[in-house]
C-alpha positions in Angstrom: 24.0 67.0 -54.9 26.0 67.9 -58.0 27.4 71.3 -58.9 29.3 71.9 -62.1 30.9 74.8 -64.0 32.1 74.7 -67.6 34.2 77.3 -69.4 36.3 77.5 -72.5 39.9 78.6 -72.5 41.8 79.9 -75.5 44.7 77.7 -74.5 45.9 74.2 -75.4 44.8 71.3 -73.2 48.5 70.8 -72.2 48.8 74.4 -71.0 45.5 74.1 -69.1 46.8 70.9 -67.4 50.0 72.6 -66.4 48.0 75.2 -64.5 45.5 72.7 -63.1 48.0 70.1 -61.9 50.0 72.8 -60.1 47.5 72.7 -57.2 49.7 74.6 -54.7 49.5 77.6 -57.1 45.8 77.8 -57.1 45.6 80.6 -54.5 47.4 82.8 -57.0 44.6 82.5 -59.6 41.4 82.0 -57.6 39.9 83.9 -54.7 38.0 80.8 -53.7 41.2 79.2 -52.3 43.3 80.7 -49.6 45.9 78.0 -49.1 46.9 74.6 -50.4 49.4 72.5 -48.4 50.6 69.2 -49.7 50.8 66.5 -47.1 52.4 63.8 -49.2 54.3 65.8 -51.8 53.2 68.5 -54.1 52.6 66.4 -57.2 49.2 65.3 -58.3 49.5 61.6 -57.6 47.0 59.0 -56.7 46.6 58.9 -52.9 48.4 62.2 -52.2 46.6 64.5 -49.8 46.3 68.3 -49.7 45.0 70.5 -46.9 42.9 73.3 -48.4 41.7 76.4 -46.7 38.8 78.3 -48.3 37.1 81.6 -47.2 34.3 81.0 -44.8 34.7 77.2 -44.9 36.4 74.7 -42.6 39.9 73.6 -43.6 39.6 70.2 -45.3 42.0 67.5 -46.4 41.4 66.2 -49.9 42.8 62.9 -51.1 43.5 62.4 -54.9 41.4 59.4 -55.9 41.8 59.4 -59.7 44.3 60.9 -62.2 44.4 60.8 -66.0 47.5 62.9 -66.7 46.8 65.7 -69.1 43.0 65.1 -68.9 41.5 64.9 -65.4 41.7 64.3 -61.7 39.4 63.7 -58.8 39.9 64.2 -55.2 37.7 63.5 -52.2 37.1 64.7 -48.6 34.8 63.6 -45.8 33.2 65.7 -43.1 30.5 64.9 -40.7 27.6 63.3 -42.7 28.9 64.3 -46.1 31.3 62.8 -48.7 32.5 65.3 -51.3 34.2 64.4 -54.6 35.7 67.2 -56.6 36.3 66.6 -60.3 38.4 68.5 -62.8 38.2 67.6 -66.5 39.8 69.0 -69.6 38.9 68.3 -73.3 40.2 69.8 -76.5 37.5 71.4 -78.7 37.5 71.1 -82.5 38.9 74.7 -82.8 41.9 73.9 -80.5 40.5 75.6 -77.4 40.1 73.7 -74.2 36.9 73.0 -72.4 37.3 73.1 -68.6 34.8 71.4 -66.4 35.0 71.6 -62.6 32.4 70.1 -60.3 31.6 68.5 -57.0 29.3 65.6 -56.0 28.1 65.5 -52.4 26.5 62.5 -50.9 25.6 61.3 -47.4 22.9 62.0 -44.9 23.7 65.6 -44.5 24.3 66.5 -48.1 20.8 68.0 -48.5 21.3 70.3 -45.5 24.7 71.3 -46.8 23.1 72.2 -50.1 20.7 74.5 -48.3 23.4 76.1 -46.3 26.3 76.2 -48.8 24.9 75.7 -52.3 25.2 79.3 -53.4 28.8 79.5 -52.1 29.7 76.3 -53.8 28.4 77.6 -57.1 30.2 80.9 -56.7 33.5 79.1 -55.8 33.2 76.8 -58.8 32.7 79.8 -61.1 35.7 81.6 -59.6 37.9 78.4 -60.0 36.8 77.9 -63.6 37.5 81.5 -64.5 40.8 81.5 -62.7 41.9 78.3 -64.4 40.9 79.8 -67.8 43.0 82.9 -67.0 46.0 80.9 -65.8 45.8 78.7 -68.8 45.8 81.7 -71.2 48.8 83.4 -69.6 
């Protein structure tokens, strides 16, 4: 299953990256995340893990699996029967604004069931996160 949300921010890509990479501040600008706790240091570095608590969801540990500083990062988590990969991408538009793309890919034997149970919440949370990152970038 893939879910994706794209939004445009009236901010530079560098400013959007500042907000995006400061993952421990996310609860300040999105209601979809209640708490982010770094387990290996607060910087967005390959292999670093973050414990994330979201409303109505189990607390999960996400491990950073790819980083392109200033452009994108991906992190992953596993739960019973589902592997989830969350990606965050920034790109500069011709007019100088920044396109923000946030999404998740879910695979595994229980991914379809998770889609039925949580698909709507996943879409809402991605929309909240994209809008929150846009606002944080434009501050």
